[in-house]
C-alpha positions, -999 to 999 in steps of 0.1 A, spaced: -97 -69 104 -115 -37 106 -81 -17 130 -61 -33 100 -76 -18 72 -90 20 94 -51 23 99 -35 19 66 -62 43 42 -54 68 78 -19 68 68 -23 70 28 7 91 25 34 69 50 17 38 41 25 48 6 61 41 9 59 20 39 44 -9 16 8 -6 20 7 -12 -19 -12 -44 -5 -42 -26 -5 -36 -14 -42 -64 9 -30 -54 44 -18 -19 41 -27 -27 31 -62 -37 71 -63 1 77 -54 23 55 -72 3 26 -94 38 10 -112 59 10 -85 45 -1 -59 31 -35 -74 65 -50 -88 80 -41 -59 50 -59 -32 57 -89 -56 95 -88 -55 94 -87 -21 66 -118 -15 84 -138 -45 
């Protein structure tokens, strides 16, 4: 679990576009409004 959270935190830039919005911790600063709706729709 620690390794999974460490990778996304360091790849904030790449994760923001990839789909790390699930964390909503670092990506939130980049795109707070666009990520939430996209993740919700993908998971349905």
